[in-house]
C-alpha positions, 0 to 999 in steps of 0.5 A: 149595220146603221143602228135603225136597221139593227133594231128590226132584225129579227129571227127568221122564225119570229117573221113568219108567225108575224106574217102569218098573224097579219095573213090571217088578221087581214083575212078578218078585216077583210071579212068584217067590212064586208059584213058591214057592207051587207049590213049598210045594204040590207039597212038601205044606207049603201043605195043612197049614197053612191060615194059611200058605196065607192069607197067601201069598194075601195077599202075592201080592194085595199084590204084584199091586195094587202092580204094578197101581199102577206101571203106572199111575203109569208110563202117567201120568207116560209121558204127560206133558211135561216143561212138565207136570212139575214145572210151577208150582201143581197141576202141582208139587204133582201131580208131587211126589205122583207122586215120593212115590208112586213112592217108596212103590212102591220101598220095597215093593219093595225090602221085599219082593224081600228077603222073596221071597229068604229065602223062595226060600233056605228052600225050596231043596231042597224038591222033594229031601225037605228039611224046611221049618220052618213057624213059621220060614217063616211068620215070614220070609213075615210080613215082607212086611207090613212093606213095606206102607205106610200110605197108597199 
C-alpha cells in the first residue's frame, strides 16, 4: 500500500461518523444559502440581478447534490461490516475510493461553509435597509465554485 494511501486509512466507525457529520453540515449549509436567498429577495437585490439569482441557484443545486452524495455514502458505509472495510483486493480498493470520496465531500463543505459565512456577513442588516454591493457580493458568492471537485 502506497504511503499516501496508508495515511488515509481510517477505521470504519470513524468513516461512518465523518460521513454523518458531513451530511449534517451540508444540510445546514443548504438551509443557510436558502436563508440568504430569501434575504436577497426581500431586500430587492436579486430581482435586479438575474446573474446573481442564477449563481445562487447553481450553488444551491451543488450543495444539494453533494448532500445527496453524502447521504448515499453514509448509507453505504453504515451497511458495511468490519470485514468488508479495508478487506483484501477489490474490497480494499473500494474502501480507498470511499475514503477519497468522503475527503472530497469534506473539502467542498469546508469551502462552501466559508462562502456561506461571508455571504451571511454581507447580508447582515439588509432587512434594516443596509445596501448590498452586488458586485462584491457576486465575487464572494462565486467562490463556491472552488469547492467543486473535478471528479465526484
